[in-house]
C-alpha positions in Angstrom: -243.7 110.2 146.1 -243.8 106.8 147.7 -247.6 106.7 147.7 -247.9 107.8 144.1 -245.5 104.9 143.0 -247.6 102.3 144.7 -250.6 103.7 142.9 -249.0 103.5 139.5 -247.8 99.8 140.0 -251.3 98.7 141.3 -253.0 100.2 138.3 -250.6 98.8 135.6 -251.8 95.7 133.6 -248.9 93.5 135.1 -250.0 94.4 138.5 -253.6 93.7 137.9 -252.6 90.3 136.4 -250.4 89.5 139.5 -253.1 90.5 141.8 -255.7 88.3 140.0 -253.3 85.3 140.1 -252.7 85.7 143.8 -256.5 85.9 144.4 -257.0 82.8 142.3 -254.4 81.0 144.0 -255.8 81.8 147.4 -259.2 80.8 146.2 -257.9 77.4 145.0 -255.8 76.7 148.0 -258.8 77.4 150.2 -260.9 75.2 148.1 -258.4 72.3 148.2 -257.9 72.6 151.9 -261.7 72.5 152.4 -262.0 69.5 150.2 -259.2 67.8 152.3 -260.9 68.7 155.6 -264.3 67.4 154.4 -262.8 64.1 153.0 -260.2 63.3 155.7 -261.9 64.6 158.8 -262.1 61.1 160.3 -258.4 60.4 159.9 -256.5 62.5 162.3 -253.3 60.5 162.1 -252.6 61.3 158.4 -252.4 65.0 158.0 -252.4 66.4 154.6 -250.5 69.6 153.5 -252.0 71.6 150.6 -249.7 73.7 148.6 -250.9 76.4 146.1 -248.6 77.5 143.3 -249.5 80.7 141.4 -248.1 81.2 137.9 -248.0 84.8 136.7 -248.5 85.0 132.9 -247.0 87.9 130.8 -249.0 91.0 130.2 -252.0 90.5 127.9 -252.4 86.8 128.7 -255.1 85.3 130.9 -253.8 84.6 134.4 -253.8 80.9 135.5 -253.4 79.4 138.8 -252.1 75.9 139.6 -252.7 74.2 142.9 -250.7 71.2 144.1 -251.8 69.1 146.9 -249.2 66.9 148.6 -250.2 64.2 151.0 -247.9 63.2 153.7 -247.8 59.4 154.3 -249.0 58.2 157.6 -246.3 57.5 160.2 -245.2 53.8 160.6 -244.8 52.5 164.1 -241.1 51.5 164.8 -240.6 47.8 165.0 -240.3 46.4 168.5 -237.6 44.1 169.6 -238.6 40.5 169.9 -239.0 39.1 173.4 -236.0 37.3 174.8 -236.4 33.5 174.2 -233.0 32.2 175.6 -233.6 30.3 178.8 -231.5 31.1 181.8 -228.3 29.0 182.1 -227.3 26.9 185.1 -224.8 28.7 187.3 -222.2 25.9 187.1 -219.5 28.2 188.1 -221.0 28.5 191.6 -220.7 24.8 192.3 -217.7 23.6 194.0 -215.6 21.4 191.9 -214.1 18.2 193.2 -210.5 17.3 192.2 -210.1 14.5 189.8 -209.0 11.3 191.6 -205.4 10.4 191.1 -205.2 7.1 189.0 -203.6 4.3 190.9 -200.7 2.6 189.1 -200.8 -1.0 189.6 -197.4 -2.6 189.9 -196.8 -5.7 188.0 -195.0 -8.3 190.1 -193.1 -10.8 188.0 -193.2 -14.2 189.7 -190.0 -15.6 190.8 -188.4 -17.9 188.3 -188.8 -21.6 189.1 -185.6 -23.5 190.0 -185.3 -26.6 187.9 -182.0 -28.0 189.4 -179.1 -26.7 191.4 -175.6 -27.7 192.6 -172.1 -26.5 193.4 -169.0 -26.4 191.3 -166.0 -24.3 190.4 -166.4 -21.3 188.0 -163.7 -19.5 186.0 -163.9 -16.8 183.4 -162.7 -16.0 179.9 -162.5 -12.8 177.7 -160.8 -13.8 174.4 -162.7 -12.7 171.3 -164.1 -15.8 169.5 -167.2 -17.3 168.1 -169.5 -19.0 170.7 -170.9 -22.6 170.2 -174.3 -21.2 169.2 -172.8 -19.0 166.5 -172.7 -15.7 168.3 -169.7 -13.4 168.5 -168.4 -13.6 172.1 -168.9 -10.4 174.1 -166.8 -10.3 177.4 -169.1 -7.5 178.6 -172.3 -9.5 178.3 -173.7 -11.7 181.1 -173.1 -15.1 179.5 -171.6 -18.3 180.3 -170.4 -21.7 178.9 -171.7 -25.0 180.1 -171.1 -28.5 178.8 -174.6 -29.9 178.6 -177.3 -27.2 179.3 -179.5 -26.1 176.3 -178.5 -22.8 174.7 -180.4 -19.7 176.1 -180.9 -21.5 179.5 -180.8 -19.0 182.3 -178.6 -19.9 185.3 -178.3 -17.9 188.6 -174.7 -18.1 189.9 -174.1 -17.1 193.6 -170.7 -16.7 195.4 -171.3 -18.2 198.9 -168.2 -16.3 200.2 -169.9 -12.8 199.8 -173.6 -13.6 198.9 -173.3 -11.8 195.5 -175.1 -13.5 192.6 -175.7 -13.0 188.8 -178.0 -14.5 186.2 -176.3 -15.6 183.0 -177.4 -17.0 179.7 -175.8 -20.2 178.4 -174.5 -19.6 174.8 -171.3 -21.6 174.7 -169.7 -24.9 175.6 -167.0 -25.6 178.3 -165.1 -25.5 180.5 -163.1 -28.6 179.9 -161.2 -28.6 183.2 -161.9 -31.1 185.9 -163.9 -29.6 188.8 -165.3 -26.7 186.8 -168.9 -26.6 185.5 -169.2 -23.0 184.4 -166.9 -20.7 182.4 -168.4 -17.1 183.0 -167.7 -14.0 180.8 -165.6 -11.4 182.3 -168.4 -9.2 183.3 -170.4 -12.1 184.9 -167.4 -13.3 187.1 -166.5 -9.6 188.0 -170.1 -9.3 189.4 -169.6 -12.0 192.0 -165.8 -11.9 192.7 -162.6 -10.0 191.8 -161.0 -10.7 188.5 -157.6 -11.3 190.2 -159.0 -14.3 191.9 -159.5 -16.2 188.5 -161.7 -19.0 189.9 -164.4 -19.4 192.7 -166.5 -22.1 194.1 -170.1 -21.1 193.3 -173.6 -22.4 193.7 -175.7 -22.5 190.6 -179.5 -22.8 190.1 -181.0 -23.6 186.7 -184.0 -21.4 186.1 -187.1 -22.6 184.2 
């Protein structure tokens, strides 16, 4: 039964057409492959694949065969990485580092003020609020003093010989007008060299230039 069926299909017009088409395709494929082998025998790096396509026409039509050859492009070599061009760096971290030198601070020494004149006299103090002779408002807590003739803003060092304490005052007022006294100190200036309860002291003065 099976053998009879194969015999019937093989003898039908459609079978004959299909068989002819397959044969034609094989013939064309062999020819194309042969042509490729003959033309590209010297190029082994670019293989070519030949593909044969057979088209079966309906019954009664002339069978045709179409062969398509596909060429595979040659392989391209992968780009190589450029050679390293960076020069080796100096191993600075391996060098022992020296500590930065400590800057030396130069102390400015002020020269001692020049003594223009000196003497001894009695000194008292005052602390009443008033205007001074040079136009300032009197401040009993400032180191100032009154003198009869010395120019304003002259600096005078006043020393109490009884205890060795001294203070530098600025002349900004006139006075005192009491015999035996040449200086009238502010309350703060007199307190720096003697107790306020004493009220008056014999002092040595030095006029500074």
